[in-house]
C-alpha atoms as a printed R data frame, in Angstrom:
   type eleno elety resid chain resno       x      y      z
1  ATOM     1    CA   MET     A     1 107.208 16.571 61.616
2  ATOM     2    CA   VAL     A     2 108.980 13.801 59.883
3  ATOM     3    CA   GLN     A     3 108.449 10.024 59.620
4  ATOM     4    CA   ASP     A     4 110.473  7.223 58.339
5  ATOM     5    CA   GLU     A     5 108.917  5.214 55.513
6  ATOM     6    CA   PRO     A     6 109.376  1.543 55.425
7  ATOM     7    CA   ASN     A     7 111.720  1.783 52.366
8  ATOM     8    CA   GLY     A     8 114.004  4.046 54.488
9  ATOM     9    CA   GLU     A     9 112.934  7.457 52.987
10 ATOM    10    CA   VAL     A    10 112.345 10.340 55.399
11 ATOM    11    CA   VAL     A    11 109.342 12.361 54.436
12 ATOM    12    CA   ALA     A    12 107.248 15.073 56.154
13 ATOM    13    CA   ALA     A    13 104.145 13.828 58.030
14 ATOM    14    CA   GLY     A    14 100.979 14.546 55.977
15 ATOM    15    CA   GLY     A    15  98.274 15.192 58.371
16 ATOM    16    CA   ALA     A    16 100.219 15.642 61.653
17 ATOM    17    CA   ALA     A    17  99.564 18.690 63.656
18 ATOM    18    CA   ARG     A    18 102.343 21.352 64.014
19 ATOM    19    CA   GLU     A    19 105.044 19.622 66.184
20 ATOM    20    CA   ARG     A    20 107.799 21.296 67.951
21 ATOM    21    CA   LYS     A    21 110.913 22.283 66.059
22 ATOM    22    CA   LEU     A    22 113.753 19.870 65.804
23 ATOM    23    CA   ASN     A    23 116.880 20.840 67.880
24 ATOM    24    CA   PHE     A    24 120.329 21.224 66.283
25 ATOM    25    CA   PHE     A    25 121.443 17.487 66.638
26 ATOM    26    CA   GLN     A    26 118.013 16.188 65.619
27 ATOM    27    CA   ARG     A    27 118.368 18.309 62.267
28 ATOM    28    CA   ILE     A    28 121.796 17.033 61.599
29 ATOM    29    CA   ALA     A    29 120.693 13.331 62.094
30 ATOM    30    CA   LEU     A    30 117.584 13.980 59.746
31 ATOM    31    CA   PHE     A    31 119.909 15.575 57.184
32 ATOM    32    CA   ILE     A    32 122.285 12.517 57.419
33 ATOM    33    CA   ARG     A    33 119.179 10.162 57.156
34 ATOM    34    CA   GLN     A    34 118.103 12.018 53.939
35 ATOM    35    CA   VAL     A    35 121.593 11.893 52.472
36 ATOM    36    CA   PHE     A    36 121.731  8.045 52.766
37 ATOM    37    CA   ALA     A    37 118.143  7.705 51.440
38 ATOM    38    CA   GLU     A    38 119.200  9.787 48.327
39 ATOM    39    CA   LEU     A    39 122.397  7.803 47.988
40 ATOM    40    CA   ARG     A    40 120.397  4.537 47.816
41 ATOM    41    CA   LYS     A    41 118.674  5.976 44.763
42 ATOM    42    CA   VAL     A    42 121.876  6.313 42.850
43 ATOM    43    CA   VAL     A    43 122.283  4.168 39.809
44 ATOM    44    CA   THR     A    44 125.917  3.412 38.679
45 ATOM    45    CA   PRO     A    45 126.344  3.259 34.995
46 ATOM    46    CA   THR     A    46 127.690  0.326 33.316
47 ATOM    47    CA   ARG     A    47 131.277  0.423 31.701
48 ATOM    48    CA   GLN     A    48 129.791  0.499 28.244
49 ATOM    49    CA   GLU     A    49 127.495  3.470 29.183
50 ATOM    50    CA   LEU     A    50 130.424  5.186 30.936
51 ATOM    51    CA   LEU     A    51 132.683  4.842 27.890
52 ATOM    52    CA   LYS     A    52 129.735  6.183 25.652
53 ATOM    53    CA   PHE     A    53 129.148  9.226 27.968
54 ATOM    54    CA   THR     A    54 132.840 10.039 27.975
55 ATOM    55    CA   ALA     A    55 133.050  9.875 24.291
56 ATOM    56    CA   VAL     A    56 130.103 12.056 23.930
57 ATOM    57    CA   VAL     A    57 131.411 14.760 26.423
58 ATOM    58    CA   LEU     A    58 134.959 14.621 24.731
59 ATOM    59    CA   ALA     A    59 133.383 15.140 21.260
60 ATOM    60    CA   PHE     A    60 131.262 18.075 22.422
61 ATOM    61    CA   VAL     A    61 134.393 19.755 24.026
62 ATOM    62    CA   VAL     A    62 136.311 19.325 20.718
63 ATOM    63    CA   VAL     A    63 133.357 20.876 18.822
64 ATOM    64    CA   VAL     A    64 133.184 23.864 21.179
65 ATOM    65    CA   MET     A    65 137.085 24.291 21.090
66 ATOM    66    CA   ALA     A    66 136.816 24.406 17.235
67 ATOM    67    CA   PHE     A    67 134.085 26.916 17.316
68 ATOM    68    CA   VAL     A    68 135.820 29.099 19.749
69 ATOM    69    CA   TYR     A    69 139.006 28.849 17.652
70 ATOM    70    CA   GLY     A    70 137.212 29.841 14.552
71 ATOM    71    CA   LEU     A    71 135.772 32.762 16.273
72 ATOM    72    CA   ASP     A    72 139.092 33.877 17.454
73 ATOM    73    CA   LEU     A    73 140.539 33.787 14.006
74 ATOM    74    CA   LEU     A    74 137.525 35.590 12.809
75 ATOM    75    CA   PHE     A    75 137.912 38.540 15.263
76 ATOM    76    CA   THR     A    76 141.528 38.610 14.836
77 ATOM    77    CA   TRP     A    77 141.189 39.066 11.094
78 ATOM    78    CA   ILE     A    78 138.455 41.768 11.622
79 ATOM    79    CA   VAL     A    79 140.740 43.617 13.981
80 ATOM    80    CA   ASP     A    80 143.588 43.393 11.444
81 ATOM    81    CA   VAL     A    81 141.314 44.878  8.714
82 ATOM    82    CA   VAL     A    82 139.954 47.591 10.688
83 ATOM    83    CA   PHE     A    83 142.923 48.855 12.576
84 ATOM    84    CA   GLY     A    84 145.513 47.574  9.916
85 ATOM    85    CA   VAL     A    85 149.095 46.590 10.819
86 ATOM    86    CA   PRO     A    86 151.670 49.216 10.035
87 ATOM    87    CA   ALA     A    87 154.367 48.142  7.640
């Protein structure tokens, strides 16, 4: 059903006949092997990339906050005009 590749990845066997179903503990072991295979593919960003990504995210959050604040002011003004504020 599965075979280990030389580079450590766990993949389904291509032309293999239908094999028996893995038991509970074999499925857990397969899952853990697959998790480690995926973790080996992770690339850690450099410090410069990390700072750039952080700045982009913070700038985007500030822009979205300003947009929502503007909508809040607009809707507040519309509600005041439509319903009025008794004096």
